[in-house]
FIGUGU-155824 format. One record per residue: residue number from 1; x, y, z of N, C-alpha, C in turn. Coordinates in Angstrom, 3 decimals. Layout:
REM residues N
[NUM, [X, Y, Z], [X, Y, Z], [X, Y, Z]]
...
This chain:
REM residues 261
[1, [186.669, 174.830, 69.472], [186.439, 174.460, 70.727], [187.641, 172.892, 70.984]]
[2, [188.174, 173.223, 71.699], [188.944, 171.734, 72.243], [188.246, 171.091, 72.523]]
[3, [188.293, 169.474, 72.135], [187.783, 168.313, 72.692], [188.588, 168.105, 74.338]]
[4, [187.846, 167.170, 75.095], [188.292, 167.092, 76.362], [189.897, 166.287, 76.220]]
[5, [189.761, 165.363, 75.221], [191.175, 164.825, 74.896], [192.097, 165.478, 74.574]]
[6, [191.822, 166.538, 73.748], [192.846, 167.752, 73.485], [193.338, 168.478, 74.461]]
[7, [192.570, 168.934, 75.419], [192.815, 169.534, 76.846], [193.826, 168.744, 77.465]]
[8, [193.345, 167.640, 77.338], [193.937, 166.461, 78.784], [195.371, 166.350, 77.841]]
[9, [195.599, 166.394, 76.600], [197.012, 165.976, 76.201], [197.626, 167.401, 75.975]]
[10, [197.191, 168.364, 75.878], [198.088, 169.822, 76.072], [198.262, 170.107, 77.629]]
[11, [197.539, 169.591, 78.403], [197.938, 169.928, 79.896], [199.150, 169.094, 80.067]]
[12, [199.190, 167.871, 79.667], [200.385, 166.739, 80.165], [201.538, 167.274, 79.269]]
[13, [201.217, 167.753, 77.865], [202.431, 168.013, 77.209], [203.272, 169.297, 78.036]]
[14, [202.420, 170.168, 78.453], [202.964, 171.472, 79.108], [203.644, 171.042, 80.339]]
[15, [202.890, 170.274, 81.147], [203.547, 170.221, 82.500], [204.914, 169.243, 82.345]]
[16, [204.915, 168.260, 81.431], [206.059, 167.364, 81.025], [207.218, 168.138, 80.773]]
[17, [207.163, 169.468, 79.625], [208.075, 170.201, 79.385], [208.431, 171.104, 80.559]]
[18, [207.589, 171.344, 81.234], [208.067, 172.485, 82.365], [209.093, 171.539, 83.208]]
[19, [208.676, 170.203, 83.318], [209.489, 169.500, 84.322], [210.842, 169.365, 83.789]]
[20, [211.145, 169.340, 82.588], [212.432, 169.271, 81.650], [213.375, 170.547, 81.871]]
[21, [212.562, 171.485, 82.087], [213.462, 172.795, 82.218], [214.255, 173.159, 83.148]]
[22, [215.659, 173.496, 83.007], [216.629, 173.809, 84.143], [216.350, 174.940, 84.672]]
[23, [216.217, 175.026, 86.026], [215.565, 176.438, 86.720], [217.041, 177.204, 86.652]]
[24, [216.935, 178.410, 86.632], [217.766, 179.581, 86.508], [218.924, 179.398, 87.624]]
[25, [218.042, 179.262, 88.883], [218.743, 178.906, 89.961], [218.860, 177.886, 90.851]]
[26, [219.292, 176.852, 90.413], [219.006, 175.484, 90.998], [219.568, 175.364, 92.325]]
[27, [219.091, 174.805, 93.332], [218.904, 174.366, 94.784], [219.221, 173.147, 95.250]]
[28, [219.969, 172.758, 96.211], [220.066, 171.442, 96.628], [218.775, 170.677, 97.097]]
[29, [217.859, 171.787, 97.950], [216.450, 170.951, 98.115], [215.372, 171.467, 97.644]]
[30, [214.904, 170.848, 96.502], [214.273, 171.273, 95.585], [213.351, 169.799, 95.033]]
[31, [212.191, 169.854, 95.535], [211.253, 168.960, 95.453], [210.554, 168.678, 93.934]]
[32, [210.540, 169.968, 93.481], [209.704, 169.898, 92.163], [210.770, 169.712, 90.931]]
[33, [210.776, 168.867, 90.104], [211.584, 168.675, 89.029], [211.416, 170.026, 87.897]]
[34, [212.443, 170.291, 87.545], [212.246, 171.349, 86.470], [211.906, 172.745, 87.088]]
[35, [211.085, 173.437, 86.500], [210.525, 174.474, 87.043], [209.294, 174.741, 87.792]]
[36, [209.019, 175.241, 88.750], [207.689, 175.255, 89.114], [206.876, 176.329, 88.665]]
[37, [205.282, 176.072, 88.712], [204.733, 176.772, 87.920], [204.683, 178.178, 88.133]]
[38, [205.159, 178.629, 89.140], [205.129, 180.012, 89.402], [206.650, 180.595, 88.638]]
[39, [207.534, 179.768, 88.719], [208.666, 180.262, 87.715], [208.416, 180.088, 86.362]]
[40, [207.517, 179.268, 85.795], [207.215, 178.888, 84.466], [206.183, 180.456, 84.095]]
[41, [205.292, 180.920, 84.988], [204.612, 181.569, 84.864], [205.121, 183.217, 84.829]]
[42, [206.222, 183.175, 85.467], [207.278, 184.425, 85.508], [207.826, 184.845, 83.943]]
[43, [208.562, 183.637, 83.637], [209.111, 183.321, 82.533], [208.318, 183.756, 81.308]]
[44, [207.025, 183.305, 81.208], [206.310, 183.563, 80.001], [205.123, 184.808, 80.480]]
[45, [205.314, 185.174, 81.165], [204.563, 186.632, 81.597], [203.030, 186.139, 81.548]]
[46, [202.739, 184.927, 81.966], [201.299, 184.714, 82.399], [201.258, 184.252, 83.640]]
[47, [199.593, 183.997, 83.773], [199.195, 183.820, 85.424], [199.601, 182.525, 85.918]]
[48, [199.592, 182.420, 87.025], [200.045, 180.875, 87.899], [198.705, 180.074, 87.573]]
[49, [197.703, 180.811, 87.957], [196.478, 180.014, 87.921], [196.177, 179.415, 86.460]]
[50, [196.467, 180.277, 85.700], [196.415, 179.954, 84.085], [197.013, 178.642, 83.859]]
[51, [198.272, 178.636, 84.311], [199.035, 177.686, 84.199], [198.765, 176.040, 85.043]]
[52, [197.943, 176.512, 86.059], [197.696, 175.328, 86.770], [196.410, 174.882, 85.911]]
[53, [195.783, 175.637, 85.430], [194.335, 175.260, 84.736], [194.779, 174.491, 83.485]]
[54, [195.616, 174.801, 82.657], [195.944, 174.311, 81.582], [196.754, 173.057, 81.600]]
[55, [197.368, 172.813, 82.720], [197.966, 171.737, 83.230], [196.861, 170.436, 83.700]]
[56, [195.989, 171.057, 84.288], [194.624, 169.845, 84.580], [193.885, 169.970, 83.274]]
[57, [193.686, 170.305, 82.293], [192.928, 170.010, 81.330], [191.785, 170.695, 81.304]]
[58, [191.681, 171.950, 81.931], [190.190, 172.877, 81.811], [190.307, 173.416, 80.742]]
[59, [188.902, 173.968, 80.313], [188.595, 174.186, 79.081], [189.138, 175.956, 79.346]]
[60, [190.278, 176.527, 79.211], [190.480, 177.607, 79.351], [191.154, 178.348, 77.898]]
[61, [190.951, 179.570, 77.654], [191.241, 180.282, 76.451], [192.648, 180.675, 76.383]]
[62, [193.479, 180.627, 75.435], [194.916, 181.076, 75.444], [195.074, 181.831, 74.204]]
[63, [195.281, 183.105, 74.245], [195.500, 183.829, 72.782], [196.933, 183.316, 72.126]]
[64, [196.980, 183.269, 70.905], [198.189, 182.921, 70.291], [199.519, 183.522, 70.949]]
[65, [199.525, 184.665, 71.211], [200.508, 185.320, 71.650], [201.199, 185.084, 73.221]]
[66, [200.041, 184.466, 73.973], [200.452, 183.759, 74.995], [200.906, 182.403, 75.132]]
[67, [200.456, 181.635, 74.190], [201.064, 180.541, 73.570], [202.327, 180.626, 73.228]]
[68, [202.768, 181.735, 72.548], [204.045, 181.934, 71.957], [204.944, 182.110, 72.836]]
[69, [204.528, 182.822, 74.037], [205.370, 183.248, 74.899], [205.804, 181.921, 76.189]]
[70, [204.724, 181.186, 76.348], [204.768, 179.860, 77.049], [205.685, 178.899, 76.176]]
[71, [205.826, 178.887, 74.752], [206.518, 177.914, 74.107], [208.097, 178.424, 74.209]]
[72, [208.363, 179.609, 74.216], [209.806, 180.316, 74.488], [210.074, 180.014, 75.689]]
[73, [209.397, 180.078, 76.890], [209.638, 180.008, 78.134], [209.992, 178.416, 78.391]]
[74, [209.483, 177.606, 77.649], [209.598, 175.770, 77.728], [210.750, 175.733, 76.865]]
[75, [211.026, 176.478, 76.011], [212.319, 176.347, 75.418], [212.084, 175.399, 74.061]]
[76, [210.945, 175.144, 73.758], [210.284, 174.191, 72.754], [210.900, 174.142, 71.412]]
[77, [211.148, 172.931, 70.827], [211.630, 172.866, 69.339], [210.877, 173.230, 68.508]]
[78, [211.305, 173.611, 67.142], [210.068, 174.012, 66.271], [208.934, 172.896, 66.127]]
[79, [209.072, 171.374, 66.156], [208.260, 170.591, 66.275], [207.384, 170.512, 67.101]]
[80, [207.887, 170.924, 68.621], [207.164, 170.878, 69.689], [206.203, 171.940, 69.842]]
[81, [206.827, 173.144, 69.313], [206.091, 174.507, 69.447], [205.062, 174.171, 68.428]]
[82, [205.096, 173.563, 67.033], [203.935, 173.506, 66.280], [202.979, 172.441, 67.099]]
[83, [203.257, 171.474, 67.632], [202.538, 170.441, 68.660], [201.933, 171.284, 69.383]]
[84, [202.272, 172.080, 70.096], [201.697, 172.945, 71.398], [200.399, 173.769, 70.496]]
[85, [200.838, 174.435, 69.317], [199.740, 175.073, 68.844], [198.608, 174.345, 68.095]]
[86, [198.875, 173.096, 67.875], [197.887, 172.001, 67.256], [197.025, 171.698, 68.356]]
[87, [197.514, 171.403, 69.461], [196.672, 170.876, 70.750], [195.811, 172.176, 71.109]]
[88, [196.445, 173.435, 71.038], [195.505, 174.465, 71.803], [194.441, 174.918, 70.627]]
[89, [194.692, 174.445, 69.314], [193.672, 174.706, 68.528], [193.898, 176.284, 67.995]]
[90, [195.157, 176.811, 67.777], [195.413, 178.010, 67.460], [196.581, 177.939, 66.368]]
[91, [196.417, 179.426, 65.712], [197.540, 179.590, 64.700], [198.909, 180.018, 65.233]]
[92, [200.063, 179.834, 64.992], [201.334, 180.391, 65.504], [201.556, 181.443, 65.027]]
[93, [201.398, 182.807, 65.569], [201.664, 183.995, 65.013], [203.142, 184.507, 64.631]]
[94, [204.030, 183.596, 64.954], [205.553, 183.888, 64.582], [205.776, 182.806, 63.323]]
[95, [204.706, 181.853, 62.955], [205.104, 180.990, 61.596], [206.111, 181.877, 60.802]]
[96, [206.825, 181.402, 60.272], [207.806, 182.029, 59.037], [207.110, 181.875, 57.858]]
[97, [206.966, 182.775, 57.409], [206.466, 183.157, 55.781], [206.969, 182.002, 54.853]]
[98, [206.292, 181.424, 53.879], [206.898, 180.482, 53.137], [208.142, 180.880, 52.525]]
[99, [209.177, 179.989, 52.064], [210.147, 180.451, 51.643], [210.034, 180.474, 49.895]]
[100, [210.993, 180.805, 49.291], [210.710, 180.848, 47.643], [210.521, 179.745, 47.069]]
[101, [209.651, 179.507, 46.120], [209.128, 178.685, 45.182], [210.270, 177.963, 44.875]]
[102, [210.723, 176.788, 44.722], [212.179, 175.884, 44.170], [211.524, 174.954, 43.389]]
[103, [212.632, 174.344, 42.791], [212.350, 173.366, 42.058], [211.703, 172.133, 42.803]]
[104, [211.095, 171.092, 42.141], [210.448, 169.846, 42.925], [211.851, 169.206, 43.690]]
[105, [211.336, 168.751, 45.039], [212.244, 168.221, 45.996], [212.765, 166.740, 45.107]]
[106, [213.936, 166.366, 45.620], [214.620, 165.297, 44.586], [213.452, 164.161, 44.784]]
[107, [212.964, 163.831, 46.039], [212.292, 162.667, 46.089], [211.124, 162.568, 45.116]]
[108, [210.483, 163.879, 45.009], [209.409, 163.735, 44.117], [209.640, 163.747, 42.696]]
[109, [210.712, 164.593, 42.122], [211.132, 164.306, 40.928], [211.596, 163.072, 40.666]]
[110, [212.309, 162.416, 41.615], [212.655, 160.868, 41.338], [211.641, 159.999, 41.273]]
[111, [210.595, 160.217, 41.923], [209.432, 159.115, 41.705], [208.531, 159.338, 40.455]]
[112, [208.460, 160.716, 40.136], [207.696, 160.782, 38.823], [208.240, 160.487, 37.576]]
[113, [209.912, 160.486, 37.635], [210.527, 159.978, 36.367], [210.378, 158.457, 36.401]]
[114, [210.454, 157.693, 37.842], [210.342, 156.186, 37.659], [208.971, 155.780, 37.422]]
[115, [207.979, 156.389, 37.301], [206.616, 155.995, 37.168], [206.110, 155.847, 35.792]]
[116, [205.733, 154.841, 35.159], [205.156, 154.533, 33.967], [203.975, 155.405, 33.473]]
[117, [203.079, 155.728, 34.622], [201.773, 155.791, 34.081], [201.979, 157.457, 34.604]]
[118, [201.110, 158.365, 34.142], [201.053, 159.877, 34.086], [201.139, 160.142, 35.320]]
[119, [202.328, 161.161, 35.747], [202.722, 161.396, 36.970], [203.341, 163.005, 36.853]]
[120, [203.402, 163.920, 38.101], [203.356, 165.280, 37.877], [203.642, 165.842, 39.215]]
[121, [204.434, 166.609, 39.606], [204.881, 167.130, 40.869], [204.309, 168.758, 40.979]]
[122, [203.576, 169.099, 41.688], [203.109, 170.519, 41.901], [203.800, 171.341, 43.235]]
[123, [203.975, 172.517, 42.816], [204.376, 173.445, 43.912], [203.225, 173.902, 44.761]]
[124, [203.476, 175.038, 45.745], [202.208, 175.169, 46.469], [201.406, 176.380, 45.717]]
[125, [201.749, 176.732, 44.541], [200.814, 177.349, 43.882], [200.294, 176.699, 42.650]]
[126, [200.600, 175.356, 42.739], [200.089, 174.012, 41.938], [200.633, 174.459, 40.483]]
[127, [201.806, 174.965, 40.316], [202.755, 174.758, 39.079], [203.161, 173.382, 38.940]]
[128, [203.270, 172.971, 37.782], [204.026, 171.869, 37.563], [205.366, 172.046, 37.377]]
[129, [206.378, 171.332, 38.543], [207.600, 171.305, 38.309], [208.512, 170.162, 37.835]]
[130, [207.846, 169.069, 37.909], [208.430, 168.217, 37.171], [207.015, 166.899, 36.707]]
[131, [207.527, 166.262, 35.779], [206.460, 165.659, 34.949], [207.050, 164.294, 34.098]]
[132, [206.372, 163.450, 33.738], [206.943, 162.456, 33.016], [206.360, 162.550, 31.595]]
[133, [206.905, 161.456, 30.570], [206.375, 161.648, 29.157], [204.831, 161.406, 29.076]]
[134, [204.490, 160.307, 30.223], [202.903, 159.907, 29.861], [201.905, 161.171, 30.504]]
[135, [202.343, 161.636, 31.505], [201.832, 163.053, 31.568], [201.624, 164.241, 30.510]]
[136, [202.606, 164.254, 30.086], [202.674, 165.326, 29.058], [201.778, 164.971, 27.826]]
[137, [201.912, 163.373, 27.339], [201.112, 163.119, 26.479], [199.638, 163.241, 26.829]]
[138, [199.235, 162.764, 28.003], [197.833, 163.019, 28.649], [197.579, 164.297, 28.609]]
[139, [197.967, 165.449, 29.080], [197.445, 166.783, 29.378], [197.941, 167.390, 28.055]]
[140, [197.279, 167.640, 26.889], [197.583, 168.212, 25.843], [197.327, 169.611, 26.082]]
[141, [198.323, 170.630, 25.868], [198.109, 171.906, 26.075], [198.675, 172.648, 27.309]]
[142, [199.094, 171.657, 28.492], [199.734, 171.850, 29.614], [201.256, 171.584, 29.871]]
[143, [201.691, 170.650, 29.712], [203.042, 170.187, 30.012], [204.038, 170.256, 28.805]]
[144, [203.416, 170.474, 27.591], [204.264, 170.431, 26.524], [205.242, 171.355, 26.451]]
[145, [206.317, 171.879, 25.488], [207.384, 172.475, 25.422], [206.714, 173.932, 25.016]]
[146, [207.064, 174.903, 25.893], [206.677, 176.257, 25.939], [205.432, 176.826, 26.307]]
[147, [204.631, 175.757, 27.077], [203.566, 176.194, 27.457], [203.456, 176.392, 28.991]]
[148, [202.441, 177.160, 29.437], [202.421, 177.553, 30.999], [202.232, 176.423, 31.843]]
[149, [202.576, 176.384, 32.910], [202.414, 174.981, 33.509], [201.698, 174.998, 34.803]]
[150, [201.084, 176.166, 35.250], [199.914, 176.324, 36.400], [198.929, 175.447, 36.036]]
[151, [198.595, 174.296, 36.838], [197.223, 173.381, 36.762], [196.070, 174.235, 36.557]]
[152, [195.878, 175.158, 37.618], [194.710, 176.153, 37.756], [194.560, 176.996, 36.400]]
[153, [195.546, 177.516, 36.198], [195.328, 178.402, 34.853], [195.023, 177.471, 33.495]]
[154, [195.583, 176.324, 33.493], [195.500, 175.525, 32.520], [193.828, 175.094, 32.335]]
[155, [193.606, 174.738, 33.443], [191.955, 174.280, 33.469], [191.094, 175.306, 33.344]]
[156, [191.210, 176.606, 33.681], [190.502, 177.643, 33.869], [190.509, 178.374, 32.523]]
[157, [191.444, 178.570, 31.788], [191.794, 179.205, 30.817], [191.949, 178.766, 29.676]]
[158, [192.720, 177.545, 29.404], [192.874, 176.871, 28.136], [191.518, 176.333, 27.424]]
[159, [191.377, 176.576, 26.299], [190.027, 176.307, 25.780], [190.168, 174.715, 25.340]]
[160, [191.353, 174.106, 25.050], [191.501, 172.460, 24.620], [191.023, 171.645, 26.105]]
[161, [191.307, 172.164, 27.082], [191.103, 171.478, 28.321], [189.294, 170.957, 28.428]]
[162, [188.493, 171.869, 27.782], [187.214, 171.592, 27.817], [186.941, 170.399, 27.084]]
[163, [187.632, 170.110, 26.109], [187.576, 168.736, 25.198], [188.068, 167.568, 26.098]]
[164, [189.122, 167.881, 26.898], [189.751, 166.777, 27.212], [188.879, 166.253, 28.663]]
[165, [188.155, 167.099, 29.103], [187.598, 166.743, 30.541], [186.398, 166.723, 30.150]]
[166, [185.202, 165.605, 30.113], [184.058, 165.576, 29.655], [183.053, 166.552, 30.614]]
[167, [183.307, 166.452, 31.921], [182.691, 167.366, 32.771], [183.521, 168.605, 33.161]]
[168, [184.033, 169.322, 32.324], [184.815, 170.336, 32.751], [184.680, 171.262, 33.751]]
[169, [183.478, 171.814, 33.820], [183.018, 172.519, 34.814], [182.926, 172.087, 35.881]]
[170, [182.408, 171.000, 36.254], [182.438, 170.360, 37.512], [183.896, 169.975, 37.936]]
[171, [184.908, 169.692, 37.142], [186.090, 169.212, 37.419], [186.728, 170.580, 37.885]]
[172, [186.465, 171.715, 37.261], [187.374, 173.023, 37.571], [186.792, 173.518, 39.060]]
[173, [185.658, 173.170, 39.275], [185.065, 173.723, 40.558], [185.448, 172.940, 41.557]]
[174, [185.815, 171.353, 41.356], [186.444, 170.637, 42.585], [187.685, 170.859, 42.295]]
[175, [188.518, 171.287, 41.533], [189.846, 171.712, 41.695], [190.051, 172.778, 42.536]]
[176, [189.281, 173.914, 42.354], [189.369, 175.204, 42.929], [189.037, 174.912, 44.344]]
[177, [188.085, 174.115, 44.670], [187.837, 173.968, 46.485], [188.771, 173.087, 46.690]]
[178, [189.601, 172.420, 46.030], [190.706, 171.559, 46.890], [192.018, 172.556, 46.838]]
[179, [192.082, 173.560, 46.016], [193.165, 174.544, 46.085], [192.897, 175.571, 47.328]]
[180, [191.838, 175.931, 47.267], [191.345, 176.490, 48.573], [191.634, 175.986, 50.026]]
[181, [191.698, 174.829, 50.162], [192.239, 174.192, 51.298], [193.709, 174.544, 51.548]]
[182, [194.633, 174.362, 50.636], [195.822, 174.780, 50.515], [195.997, 176.424, 51.087]]
[183, [195.227, 177.088, 50.061], [195.305, 178.570, 50.438], [195.012, 179.024, 51.895]]
[184, [194.115, 178.208, 52.546], [193.797, 178.274, 54.038], [195.259, 178.156, 54.863]]
[185, [196.007, 177.239, 54.416], [197.314, 177.074, 55.047], [198.518, 177.867, 54.816]]
[186, [198.013, 178.867, 53.896], [199.392, 179.958, 53.355], [198.814, 181.393, 53.011]]
[187, [197.931, 181.672, 54.280], [197.681, 182.961, 54.362], [198.396, 184.025, 54.555]]
[188, [199.606, 183.985, 54.721], [200.635, 184.926, 54.646], [201.541, 184.443, 53.738]]
[189, [201.205, 184.276, 52.858], [201.960, 183.699, 51.596], [201.461, 185.060, 50.562]]
[190, [202.178, 185.958, 50.143], [202.202, 187.033, 49.504], [201.832, 186.399, 47.762]]
[191, [202.796, 185.281, 47.432], [202.749, 184.870, 46.279], [201.301, 184.117, 45.938]]
[192, [200.566, 183.653, 47.056], [199.479, 182.942, 46.846], [198.123, 183.642, 46.716]]
[193, [198.268, 184.917, 47.178], [197.180, 186.177, 47.157], [197.410, 186.811, 45.788]]
[194, [198.648, 187.198, 45.509], [198.784, 187.515, 44.078], [198.300, 186.762, 43.077]]
[195, [198.405, 185.318, 43.335], [197.991, 184.467, 42.084], [196.575, 184.267, 41.967]]
[196, [195.753, 184.444, 43.049], [194.340, 184.395, 43.263], [193.812, 185.421, 42.729]]
[197, [194.489, 186.613, 42.907], [193.809, 187.931, 42.325], [194.025, 187.923, 40.982]]
[198, [195.286, 187.540, 40.292], [195.541, 187.185, 38.647], [194.441, 186.331, 38.225]]
[199, [194.265, 185.144, 38.586], [193.093, 184.326, 38.412], [191.630, 184.775, 38.219]]
[200, [191.374, 185.445, 39.264], [189.996, 186.278, 39.114], [190.025, 186.935, 37.931]]
[201, [191.026, 187.649, 37.603], [191.040, 188.485, 36.333], [190.734, 187.837, 35.089]]
[202, [191.274, 186.651, 34.987], [191.730, 185.927, 33.948], [190.566, 184.912, 33.518]]
[203, [189.639, 184.484, 34.639], [188.676, 183.767, 34.610], [187.326, 184.044, 35.461]]
[204, [186.446, 184.527, 34.457], [185.012, 184.548, 35.214], [184.547, 183.297, 36.270]]
[205, [184.725, 182.099, 35.837], [184.327, 181.013, 36.497], [184.940, 181.133, 37.769]]
[206, [186.511, 181.313, 37.584], [187.116, 181.208, 38.691], [186.840, 182.097, 39.786]]
[207, [186.661, 183.394, 39.253], [186.315, 184.473, 40.192], [184.763, 184.418, 41.058]]
[208, [183.827, 183.616, 40.270], [182.466, 183.203, 40.862], [182.821, 181.990, 41.626]]
[209, [183.286, 181.047, 41.702], [183.625, 180.041, 42.274], [184.460, 180.545, 43.775]]
[210, [185.464, 181.188, 43.460], [186.333, 181.669, 44.525], [185.261, 182.194, 45.501]]
[211, [184.636, 183.191, 45.166], [183.913, 184.026, 46.113], [182.562, 183.023, 46.797]]
[212, [182.263, 181.738, 45.953], [181.547, 180.749, 46.695], [182.136, 180.210, 47.831]]
[213, [183.359, 180.401, 48.192], [183.991, 179.633, 49.321], [183.829, 178.097, 49.387]]
[214, [183.606, 177.483, 48.375], [183.613, 175.894, 48.204], [185.159, 175.602, 49.123]]
[215, [185.208, 174.500, 49.650], [186.438, 173.814, 50.255], [186.538, 172.359, 49.963]]
[216, [187.514, 171.700, 49.590], [187.379, 170.199, 49.624], [188.642, 169.606, 49.923]]
[217, [188.836, 168.744, 50.533], [190.385, 167.892, 50.699], [190.743, 167.297, 49.529]]
[218, [191.838, 167.280, 48.949], [192.183, 166.659, 47.542], [192.364, 165.304, 48.027]]
[219, [191.308, 164.664, 47.126], [191.017, 163.472, 47.302], [191.285, 162.596, 46.086]]
[220, [191.342, 161.371, 45.856], [191.797, 160.453, 44.893], [190.414, 160.277, 44.288]]
[221, [190.250, 159.289, 43.378], [189.214, 158.523, 42.746], [189.341, 158.677, 41.480]]
[222, [188.177, 158.467, 40.554], [187.937, 158.308, 39.243], [188.214, 159.406, 38.344]]
[223, [189.105, 159.543, 37.402], [189.066, 160.645, 36.645], [189.108, 160.312, 35.202]]
[224, [188.161, 161.155, 34.356], [187.706, 160.526, 32.999], [188.365, 161.422, 32.249]]
[225, [189.015, 161.101, 31.014], [189.430, 162.055, 29.830], [189.163, 161.512, 28.443]]
[226, [188.727, 162.665, 27.570], [188.458, 162.168, 26.165], [189.701, 162.935, 25.313]]
[227, [190.745, 161.847, 25.283], [192.208, 162.438, 24.805], [191.692, 162.420, 23.121]]
[228, [192.325, 163.662, 22.506], [192.216, 163.914, 20.991], [192.722, 162.579, 20.151]]
[229, [193.932, 161.842, 20.675], [194.209, 160.827, 19.763], [194.288, 159.504, 20.450]]
[230, [193.858, 159.337, 21.770], [193.735, 157.856, 22.500], [192.054, 157.678, 22.817]]
[231, [191.377, 158.722, 22.447], [190.135, 158.651, 22.977], [189.650, 158.539, 24.426]]
[232, [188.671, 157.797, 24.824], [188.309, 157.881, 26.250], [188.974, 156.955, 26.703]]
[233, [189.418, 157.783, 28.143], [190.331, 157.149, 29.162], [189.806, 157.187, 30.580]]
[234, [190.287, 156.449, 31.433], [189.708, 156.477, 32.800], [190.867, 156.155, 33.364]]
[235, [191.069, 156.893, 34.798], [192.141, 156.769, 35.469], [191.817, 156.674, 37.010]]
[236, [192.503, 155.913, 37.841], [192.487, 156.412, 39.363], [193.380, 157.236, 39.857]]
[237, [193.100, 158.430, 40.371], [193.884, 159.693, 40.735], [194.329, 159.503, 42.208]]
[238, [195.966, 159.487, 42.636], [196.250, 159.267, 43.818], [197.305, 160.688, 44.102]]
[239, [197.123, 161.059, 45.402], [197.988, 162.384, 45.625], [199.041, 161.996, 46.821]]
[240, [200.306, 162.535, 46.756], [201.150, 162.382, 47.940], [201.865, 163.547, 48.239]]
[241, [202.149, 163.891, 49.369], [203.049, 164.768, 49.955], [204.327, 164.237, 50.464]]
[242, [205.537, 165.010, 50.218], [206.701, 164.298, 50.474], [206.724, 164.828, 52.221]]
[243, [207.311, 164.192, 53.130], [207.561, 164.355, 54.579], [208.400, 165.787, 54.871]]
[244, [209.270, 165.854, 53.968], [210.407, 166.837, 53.895], [209.821, 168.315, 53.249]]
[245, [208.901, 168.202, 52.439], [208.192, 169.275, 51.913], [206.895, 169.131, 51.488]]
[246, [206.204, 169.304, 52.931], [204.683, 169.082, 52.626], [203.762, 170.074, 51.605]]
[247, [204.742, 171.319, 51.362], [203.664, 171.959, 50.321], [203.738, 171.707, 49.124]]
[248, [204.654, 170.518, 48.770], [204.500, 169.818, 47.420], [203.696, 168.865, 47.319]]
[249, [203.256, 168.555, 46.078], [202.401, 167.195, 46.027], [202.794, 166.274, 44.747]]
[250, [202.909, 165.331, 44.720], [203.226, 164.282, 43.694], [201.611, 163.563, 43.166]]
[251, [201.196, 163.513, 42.176], [200.035, 163.239, 41.505], [200.094, 162.192, 40.468]]
[252, [199.737, 161.136, 40.628], [199.724, 159.922, 39.412], [198.374, 159.421, 39.149]]
[253, [198.373, 159.118, 38.022], [197.182, 158.550, 37.269], [197.289, 157.181, 37.088]]
[254, [196.686, 156.047, 37.569], [196.529, 154.661, 37.198], [195.380, 154.544, 36.373]]
[255, [195.844, 153.714, 35.454], [194.825, 153.278, 34.451], [193.860, 152.444, 35.217]]
[256, [192.478, 152.787, 34.852], [191.317, 152.047, 35.539], [190.740, 151.026, 34.323]]
[257, [191.261, 149.475, 34.618], [190.783, 148.933, 33.172], [189.332, 148.540, 33.261]]
[258, [189.035, 148.704, 34.891], [187.593, 147.920, 35.004], [186.601, 148.796, 34.941]]
[259, [186.809, 150.157, 34.590], [185.752, 151.232, 34.532], [185.296, 151.231, 33.217]]
[260, [184.151, 151.525, 32.614], [183.711, 152.091, 31.315], [183.669, 153.415, 31.138]]
[261, [184.291, 154.271, 30.394], [183.910, 155.610, 30.056], [182.401, 155.984, 30.272]]
């Protein structure tokens, strides 16, 4: 349900952009800037009363399809269209399917390379696309030469990770709950669905936890490891997404010298 503030902002946004649209047949004597509500309603194939109510900030229900027609009638840019749907609390039916998974953006790769502490970049399926030597050293069995690079597959299926993570099962559950939050933003991504099905076949724990429907935001915090050569290690984890590619993540682990394992 939209809040009163959302409805107010949505109404102001629609009215402002209606008044910017150049009429099809401008006349000399025209008091209303841009389009009249009646003209917008005709363009969008919606009711005049509905247009008035939404501009007045009333609690009206708009289908995604009606909002899509309204966005087209207002000639909104992609960013403006996304803002319209965000204010309306709806998912855009015309959202383009995600593009092919590519190498890490230059910004992520450059930062990972520059950091002296363990750092790596993940794509939307949580495959490691770049990493530094410190990360390769920390994550035995994941980032080395010839090893598979998916963080979830590594966590749920590689036996050595159970020695590296003191609370392996709890860490795996948290990781999957964080991944599900990303999954909710990519429901039309066929690759994402296929990956989840594969993981359910490969790991009984993954299958059980997936059906449990836990969801968490990817948060930082203390991460502990029992490294095979370095022994007990404690880090603070931080995760960032680049503005130009929000489907990618940069993860870095900064040593926490104040905490005891």
